[in-house]
N, C-alpha and C positions, 0 to 999 in steps of 0.2 A: 686618355684616348677613348676608352670604353664609354665613359660618361658623356663625352662629346658626341659619339655615335648615337647613344640613347636619346640625347636631346634632339639631334637631327631627325631621328626616326619619329619621335613624338611630334615634332613640328610638321613633318610630312603627313602624318595621319590627321593632325588637326586641320591642315590645309585642305586635305581631301574631303573631310567631313563638312567643312565650311562651304565647300563648293556645291554640296548638295543643297537643294532648295525645296522648301515647303511654301508654295505660292497660293495665297487666298485671292480668288478672283470672283467677279460677278460677270457672268457670261449671258449675253442677251439672247433670248429665245424669240425669234420672229413669230412663231406660231402662237405662243402664249403672251407675247407683247410685254415681257417682263424679264428682269435679270435673275439668274439663278446662281446662288452661292456655290462655288466649286473649289475644291482644293486639288492642286496638282503637285505631286511629289516627283522630283527628278533625281537621278544619280548625278555623280560628277560628270557632266557632259563634256565630251571630247569633240573637237572640231572635226567636221565632215563625217561624223558617225551618226547612225540612226539606231533607234531603240524600239523594242517591243512595248506595247502599251496594254494596260489592264484597267477596265472600268469597274469600280467597286460600289455596290449599291447597299446602303444601310437598311436596317429593318424598320418596322413600324415605330414611330416616335423618335427615331434616331437622328443623327446629323453627321456631317463630315468631320466636325471637330471631335465628336465622341469616338469615331472610328480610330483616329490617330492617337487619342489619349487612352482609350479603354478597350475597344473591340479588337484592334490589331496594333498594339502599342509598338511593335518592332517594325512597322511598315517602312519607316525611313531607312532603317538598316537594310531591309530587304531590297529596297530600290537600288541601293549600291551593290549589294551582294549579287542580285540577279540582273543588274544593269537594265532595269525596266522602269518605265514611266507609269505611275499610278494616278488615275483620275477619279476623284471622289465627288460626285455631284450631290447636291441637297435634293432629295426626293420629296421634300415637304414632309410634314408630320405623318400624312396618311394618303399619299397620292396613289399608292399601289402601282406606280410607274406605268400607268396606263394612259391612253388617250381617252379622257372622260367624255362620254356622250352628253353629259349634263352640266359640266363645269368647264367653261371656255378657257380659263387660264390654268387648267390642269391637264396638259398634253405632254406628259413626261416620256411616253414611248418615243414620240417623234423627236423630242428634244435630245434625249440621250442617244438614240439609235442613228440620228441623222445630224441634227444641228450641232451637238456637242462634239461628235466625231469630226465633223468638218472644221470646227474651230481648232481643235487640237491638232489636226493634220496640217493646218495652215500656220500654226504658231509654235509648234514643238517638233523636234527632230525625231518623229516616230516613223517606223517602217510602215509603208502604205499597204502592204499585202495583208490579206485577212489572216494568213497563217501566223502573223505576229501581233494580232489584236484579240484580246479576250475580254470577257465580261463575267462577273460573279457577284453573288450577294447572298444574304441569309434572311430567313423568315419572309417578310414582305419583299425584301430585296432578292430573295431566291426566286420568288414568283416573277418579279420584274426582270431579273437577269435571264431567266428561261424564255419568257415571252419576247423580250426585246432581242435577245441573242438569236433566237430561231427566226423571228420575223426578218431581221437584218442578217440573214445567213451569208450574204455576200460581203459583209463587213467584218463579222466576228468568226474566228476560226475555232475558238474553244469557249464553252459555256459551262459555268459552275453554279450549283445551288447547294447551300448548306441549310438543313432543317427548313426547307422552303415550304411556303403555303401553296402547295401544288394542286389543291382542289378546293376552290372557293365554295363549292356546294356541300362540303362535308365539315365545315368549321362551325356549324350550328349557330349558337348565339354570338360567336365571334364575328359573324358577317356584319352585324350591326355594331358590336362592341369595338371592333377595329375599323369601323367607319368605311367599310367597303361600299355600303349602300350610298354613302355621300358622293362617291365618284362614279360608281357603276350602276346605281339604281337598285331597286328592290330585288331580292334574290329570285322571287317568282317570275320576274321579267328580265332576268340577266341574259344578255346576248351570249350565245354559245361561243362566239369568237373570243371572249375573255377567259375561256376555260383553257387551262394548260393542255388538256387532252386534245383540244382542237389543233394543236401544233404537231402531234405525233406523226401524221402523214407527211408533213413537210420535213420533219427531222430525218425521215428515212432517205430523203434525197438531198439533204443540205450540205453534205460533205463537211461535217463539223465533228469535234470531239465533245463529249458530254461527261460531266462529273456530278454525281449527286451523293449526299450523305445525310444522315440524321442520327440523333441520339436515341438510344433504346428506351430512355425514360422520358422522352419528349411525347407525352400522352396525346397532345393535340395533333402533332405533325407526323408521327411515325407511321400511322396507318396509311395516310395519303401518299407518303414517300414510297412505302412498300408497294402500294397499288400501282403507282406510276412506273416503278421499276419493273413490275410484272408485265405491264402493258408494253413497255419498250422491249422487253425480252421476247414477248409473244410475237412482236412485229420484227424481231431480229435486228433491232437497232442497237449498234454497238455503243456501250456506255460503261462507265465505272460507277458502281453503287456500293457504298460501304455503310455499315452501322458500327457504332462504338458506344461505350457507356457515356451517359450524359443526358441532361435535360435541355429545356429550351432556355438557355441562359448564356451569359457572356463567357463563362468558363468553357462551355462546350464549343461555341462557334469561334472563339479566339483560337482554340487549338485546331479545329477543323479547317478554318480559313487559311491558317498558316500552312497546313498540309496541302491544301488545294493550290496555293500560290507556288509551292515547290513543284507540284505536278504541271502547273502552267509553264513554269520555267523549263522543265524538261521538254514539254511540247514545242516551245519556241526554238529550242536548240536541236 
C-alpha cells in the first residue's frame, strides 16, 4: 500500500513539473522592425488564475539561454514555487537596453517597457496591475532595469539591480570596451537623459519599490553603486541597498538575483 502511495505521489509531482513551460518565442518589435528572441517561463497554470510577472535582463554579452542554464539555473523551480511568470528578452550582445539615438534597430527600452509588456499581457494570464509586475537585471541589465523600470513607472511596481552599471561616466575605458559608444555615441557627447542619475527626481514620485546590491570585491561597480545609494538616501527615496562578499561574476549575481526574486515574491504578496 505504501509503495502504491509513493508511486501515485511521484506521478503527481511529475505531472505538475511537466505542466510548467519554458517557451522560446520570437516577438516582433514594431519600433525596431525585427523579432526579438524571448524565453517565457510559466508555472503550472491554473484555469481562471492570473499571476505576477517579472522581466529579467541579462548582462553584457549574455543571453536568455545562459540565464536559465547558468545565471539563475533554478528559475524554472522558482516559477512554480513563487507562482510567477518570468520573461527573459534577448537584449542583444550590447544594446544597453536603451533607445539608441544612432542605431535604428536598437530600441530596447521601448521594446521591453511597452511592446513586450503589451504582448505578454495579451497572451499570458498575468495580473495587469503594476503592483504585480517587476523588472530586474545585473551589470548592463541592472542599468537597463533601472532606467526602463523608472521610465515606465506606471507599468512596473518593483525594480531591482544587481551589480548594475549605474554610472556610465565612471566606467573609464569600459565605455568603449563594453560598446556603450556604439549605441549611445561618444562619452563626451552623451545625452544626460541616459544617465541613471537623471531618473532620481522621477523615482521620488514614482510610487515604486527599489532594490540594489553589489559585491564588495566588484572593483568596477561598487563605487558607482555606493554613490547611487548615497544620492537616493540624500533625496530620502526609500530603497533597499545591500553589499556582500563577491566580485563581478556568475557566482555573485546568481546568489544575489535569487535573493532579489524572493524579495519580489514578498512584495507581490
